[in-house]
C-alpha positions in Angstrom: 21.1 -16.9 44.2 18.6 -13.9 43.9 18.5 -11.9 40.8 19.6 -8.5 41.5 16.6 -5.8 40.8 18.1 -4.0 37.5 16.2 -0.6 38.5 18.1 -0.4 42.0 20.6 2.6 41.6 22.8 3.5 39.2 20.8 1.9 37.1 17.7 3.7 38.1 19.6 6.8 37.4 21.1 6.4 34.2 17.5 5.0 32.7 16.1 8.0 34.1 18.3 9.8 32.3 17.9 8.4 28.9 14.2 8.6 29.6 15.2 12.8 30.0 17.1 12.7 27.0 14.2 10.9 24.6 11.9 12.9 25.7 14.0 16.1 24.5 14.4 14.3 21.1 10.7 14.3 21.3 10.6 18.4 21.7 13.2 18.4 18.8 11.0 16.7 16.4 7.7 18.7 17.0 10.4 21.6 16.2 11.3 19.8 13.3 7.4 19.1 12.1 6.7 23.1 12.7 9.5 24.0 10.3 8.0 21.2 7.9 4.8 22.8 8.3 6.2 26.3 6.9 8.0 24.7 3.9 4.5 23.2 3.3 3.0 26.7 2.8 5.8 27.7 0.9 5.9 24.8 -1.4 1.9 25.3 -2.1 2.1 29.0 -2.5 5.5 28.8 -5.2 3.7 25.4 -6.3 6.9 22.9 -5.6 6.7 19.4 -5.5 6.7 17.9 -2.4 9.2 15.3 -3.1 13.1 16.2 -4.2 15.1 13.0 -4.4 18.1 14.9 -4.8 17.5 17.0 -2.0 16.8 14.1 -0.2 20.0 12.1 -1.2 22.2 15.2 0.1 20.4 14.9 3.7 21.0 11.1 3.6 24.5 11.3 2.8 25.5 14.4 5.1 23.4 12.8 8.1 25.3 9.4 7.8 28.8 11.1 7.1 28.0 13.0 10.4 26.8 9.7 12.2 30.4 8.4 11.4 32.2 11.4 12.9 30.3 11.1 15.9 30.9 7.1 15.9 27.6 6.1 15.4 26.5 3.1 13.1 25.6 5.2 9.7 23.5 2.9 8.1 20.9 2.9 11.3 21.0 6.7 11.2 19.9 6.3 7.8 16.8 4.1 8.5 15.8 6.7 11.3 16.2 9.7 8.7 14.0 7.6 5.8 11.5 7.4 8.3 12.0 11.2 9.1 11.7 12.5 5.9 8.6 9.9 5.1 6.6 12.1 8.0 8.0 15.3 6.7 6.5 14.3 3.5 3.1 13.2 4.9 2.9 15.9 7.0 3.4 17.8 4.0 0.8 16.0 1.9 -1.7 16.8 4.5 -1.1 20.3 4.6 -1.9 20.2 1.0 1.5 21.6 0.0 0.6 19.8 -3.6 -2.9 21.3 -3.8 -2.9 24.5 -5.8 -4.6 27.6 -3.7 -6.8 28.1 -6.6 -7.9 24.2 -6.6 -12.3 24.2 -6.5 -12.8 21.7 -3.6 -15.6 19.2 -4.9 -18.6 17.3 -3.8 -17.5 13.7 -3.0 -19.9 11.0 -2.7 -18.8 7.3 -1.8 -21.0 4.9 -2.3 -19.8 2.3 0.6 -18.6 4.6 2.4 -18.5 2.9 5.7 -16.6 0.2 4.4 -12.8 0.0 5.2 -11.5 1.4 1.9 -14.8 3.9 2.0 -13.4 5.3 5.3 -9.6 5.6 3.4 -11.3 7.0 0.5 -12.6 9.5 2.7 -9.7 10.7 4.8 -7.9 11.0 1.6 -10.1 13.3 -0.2 -10.5 15.1 3.1 -7.5 16.1 3.5 -7.2 17.8 0.0 -10.2 19.9 1.0 -12.9 18.3 -0.4 -16.5 17.8 1.0 -17.2 13.9 1.4 -19.9 12.2 2.0 -20.7 8.8 3.0 -23.9 6.7 1.8 -23.8 3.0 2.3 -26.8 0.6 3.5 -27.1 2.2 6.9 -26.3 5.7 6.4 -29.3 8.3 6.7 -28.0 9.6 3.4 -29.5 7.1 0.5 -27.2 6.3 -2.3 -29.5 7.2 -4.7 -29.7 11.0 -3.5 -25.7 11.0 -3.5 -25.3 9.9 -6.8 -28.0 12.8 -7.7 -25.9 15.6 -6.3 -22.0 14.7 -5.8 -19.7 16.5 -8.3 -17.8 12.9 -8.0 -19.3 9.6 -7.6 -17.1 6.8 -6.3 -17.9 3.3 -5.8 -16.4 1.1 -3.1 -18.5 -1.6 -3.3 -17.6 -5.3 -3.1 -16.5 -6.3 -6.7 -19.8 -8.8 -6.8 -22.2 -5.9 -6.4 -20.2 -3.1 -8.2 -22.1 -3.5 -11.8 -25.3 -3.8 -10.2 -24.8 -0.7 -8.2 -23.1 1.3 -11.1 -26.1 0.1 -13.3 -28.5 1.6 -10.9 -26.9 4.8 -9.3 -24.6 5.6 -12.9 -28.1 7.1 -14.4 -28.5 9.8 -11.9 -25.0 11.1 -11.7 -25.2 14.4 -13.5 -23.8 14.7 -17.1 -21.0 17.5 -15.8 -20.1 14.9 -13.2 -17.8 12.3 -12.6 -18.3 8.6 -12.1 -15.5 6.9 -10.7 -14.9 2.9 -9.2 -11.9 1.5 -7.1 -12.1 -2.1 -8.0 -9.9 -4.7 -8.3 -10.9 -5.7 -11.6 -11.4 -3.2 -14.3 -13.1 -4.3 -17.6 -16.2 -4.9 -16.4 -16.8 -2.1 -14.3 -15.7 0.9 -17.0 -17.8 -1.4 -19.7 -20.9 -0.5 -17.3 -20.3 2.7 -16.0 -19.6 4.3 -19.7 -22.7 2.4 -20.5 -25.2 3.8 -17.5 -23.9 7.1 -17.6 -23.1 9.9 -20.0 -20.9 11.6 -16.9 -17.4 11.5 -16.9 -15.9 7.9 -16.4 -12.8 6.8 -14.8 -11.4 3.4 -13.5 -9.3 3.2 -10.3 -7.3 0.8 -8.5 -5.7 1.8 -5.4 -2.7 -0.8 -4.8 -3.0 -0.8 -1.0 -5.4 -1.5 1.8 -7.3 0.6 4.1 -5.0 0.3 7.0 -1.7 2.1 5.4 -0.3 4.6 8.0 1.1 7.0 4.8 -0.2 7.6 1.1 3.0 8.3 0.5 4.6 6.6 -2.3 1.5 3.8 -2.5 0.3 3.3 -6.0 -3.3 4.0 -7.6 -3.7 2.5 -11.3 -5.9 4.8 -13.4 -7.9 3.5 -16.3 -9.4 6.8 -18.5 -12.7 6.5 -20.0 -14.8 9.8 -20.9 -13.3 13.2 -19.7 -10.2 14.9 -20.2 -10.6 17.3 -17.5 -11.5 15.0 -15.0 -8.7 12.7 -15.6 -6.3 15.7 -15.4 -8.1 16.4 -11.9 -7.8 12.9 -10.9 -4.2 12.7 -11.4 -3.8 16.0 -9.6 -5.5 15.0 -6.4 -3.5 11.8 -6.5 -0.5 13.2 -6.9 -0.8 15.5 -4.0 -1.8 13.2 -1.8 1.6 11.3 -2.6 0.7 8.6 -4.8 2.6 7.2 -7.9 0.5 6.7 -10.7 0.3 4.1 -13.3 -2.3 4.9 -16.3 -3.3 2.0 -18.5 -6.2 0.1 -20.2 -8.6 -2.1 -18.5 -7.6 -5.1 -20.7 -3.9 -4.6 -19.5 -4.5 -4.0 -16.1 -6.6 -7.0 -15.6 -3.7 -8.9 -17.5 -1.3 -7.5 -15.0 -3.8 -8.1 -11.9 -3.6 -11.7 -13.0 0.4 -11.8 -12.0 0.5 -9.2 -9.2 -2.5 -10.3 -7.0 -4.0 -13.6 -8.6 -0.9 -15.3 -9.1 0.4 -13.8 -5.6 -2.4 -14.6 -3.9 -2.5 -18.1 -5.0 0.7 -19.2 -4.1 0.3 -17.6 -0.4 -3.0 -19.4 0.0 -1.0 -22.4 -1.3 1.6 -21.9 1.2 -1.0 -21.4 3.7 -2.9 -24.6 3.1 0.4 -26.6 2.8 1.7 -25.8 6.4 -1.9 -26.0 7.8 -2.0 -29.7 6.7 2.0 -30.4 7.5 1.3 -32.2 10.6 4.0 -29.5 12.6 2.3 -26.8 15.0 3.0 -23.6 13.6 4.5 -22.1 17.0 6.9 -25.5 16.8 7.8 -24.5 13.7 8.7 -20.9 14.9 11.3 -22.3 17.3 13.6 -23.1 14.3 12.9 -19.9 12.0 14.7 -18.6 9.9 14.4 -15.1 8.9 13.2 -15.8 5.4 10.4 -18.2 6.7 9.4 -15.9 9.2 8.8 -12.9 7.1 6.7 -15.5 4.6 4.9 -16.6 7.6 4.0 -13.6 8.8 2.6 -12.1 4.8 0.4 -15.8 4.9 -0.8 -15.6 8.4 -1.7 -11.6 7.5 -3.5 -13.0 4.1 -5.7 -15.6 5.9 -6.6 -12.7 8.5 -8.3 -11.0 6.0 -12.3 -11.8 4.5 -12.2 -14.4 1.8 -15.0 -12.7 0.6 -11.9 -10.1 -0.7 -9.6 -12.5 -2.5 -12.0 -15.1 -3.6 -13.5 -12.1 -6.3 -10.5 -11.2 -7.3 -9.0 -14.4 -7.9 -12.3 -16.0 -9.7 -13.3 -12.9 -11.7 -10.2 -12.1 -13.2 -9.9 -13.1 -17.0 -6.6 -14.2 -16.5 -7.2 -16.3 -13.4 -7.0 -19.5 -15.5 -3.9 -18.9 -17.2 -1.6 -17.9 -14.5 -2.8 -20.4 -11.9 -2.5 -23.1 -14.6 1.1 -21.8 -14.8 1.7 -22.1 -11.2 0.5 -25.9 -11.5 2.6 -26.3 -14.1 6.2 -24.6 -12.7 5.0 -26.6 -9.3 4.9 -29.6 -11.2 8.2 -29.3 -13.1 10.4 -28.2 -9.9 8.6 -31.3 -8.1 10.0 -33.8 -10.5 13.3 -32.3 -10.8 13.8 -32.4 -6.9 12.6 -36.1 -7.1 15.1 -36.7 -10.2 17.8 -35.6 -7.9 19.2 -33.7 -10.9 21.1 -30.9 -9.8 22.0 -29.5 -13.5 18.7 -29.1 -14.3 18.4 -27.7 -10.5 20.9 -25.2 -11.6 19.5 -24.5 -15.4 16.3 -23.3 -13.4 18.1 -21.0 -11.0 19.6 -19.6 -14.3 16.7 -18.9 -16.1 15.0 -17.2 -13.3 17.9 -15.2 -12.1 18.3 -14.3 -15.6 14.3 -12.9 -16.1 15.0 -11.1 -12.7 18.0 -9.8 -14.2 19.4 -6.4 -12.7 16.5 -6.5 -10.2 18.0 -9.1 -8.1 20.4 -6.8 -6.8 17.9 -4.8 -5.2 16.3 -7.5 -4.1 18.9 -8.7 -1.9 19.2 -5.1 -0.4 15.9 -4.4 0.1 14.9 -7.5 1.6 18.4 -7.6 4.2 16.8 -4.0 5.0 13.3 -5.8 5.8 14.7 -8.8 7.4 17.1 -6.8 9.7 14.0 -4.8 10.7 12.0 -8.3 11.0 14.6 -10.0 13.2 14.7 -6.8 15.4 11.3 -6.4 16.0 10.7 -10.0 16.5 13.2 -10.8 18.6 11.5 -10.3 22.0 8.9 -12.5 21.0 8.5 -15.4 23.8 9.4 -19.2 22.6 7.0 -21.6 23.3 
């Protein structure tokens, strides 16, 4: 039998009606964003914060209730409206809603500005109204000239080169300026900055990659070094762009990064290495995938798609790396021993102990991972099978 053409009338006419309606929805979104721009201007003139959590909860409750009245699935509507609100916050941030009208524009030099993170920082500070200059290996503006003339000098170079660049350029930074880095390790760069310059010093670590779609809700860690006025300035700039700030010391930062980065990356690398040696083609395993396996595989594939020059120094140069890696090995060995012995009681105890460690976070983990898995299944449903 010949398969019917799905685009023949009346199906074609119905799809055309849907297309027209979708175009109207897009036009309504443009009108909505125009109102958002007016709100941003009003917030800036009256120094009102971009995010109002109470207002967001009221909006979500109202839209979900209205959706149910209209026979629409409230959960899907809530998901869509959360995206709309994220778009709105990002639009307000790009319009400098939280930047005071009287803020002084700075000249910011990014050393390593042609790298991925350097370009991201360029966008971040340009959106806030500052003059950003990029100095890199092949730029006309040389790093020494940029460091000597800028109000803010940001070191955004590979970890292994950070100290030498700081020691070279630090003495050139004006005393009234700010020297800042964005390295994933903080103790060594902070020591180098404080020793090489009389300028203000601030250590920062953006906890996001350069490819993020929005700065809203992303986290940045800051380590105060020298200069309270510059510290206040940095807090104001990061907050105005929608970033969440964690303030700490270099030693605590490195200790936490041993867990958040080193342990996490090491686990991902072990999984990837084990999968590559398991003897089963990846595509074959994906024919049998569970949502949880697919999620882990995406994370692992994303990790190995990036540069080893990024991850190697993060794991090798963190002063607490050895401790957390040995902890991982010990945990893996203990669990392997329990499985080999077939000891269900010991297995149950491991679950109880770890569940107690996570505490109330388990409920949030169930909700959030469930949401992610639903979206993942939706997006991967059209993935072709081998």
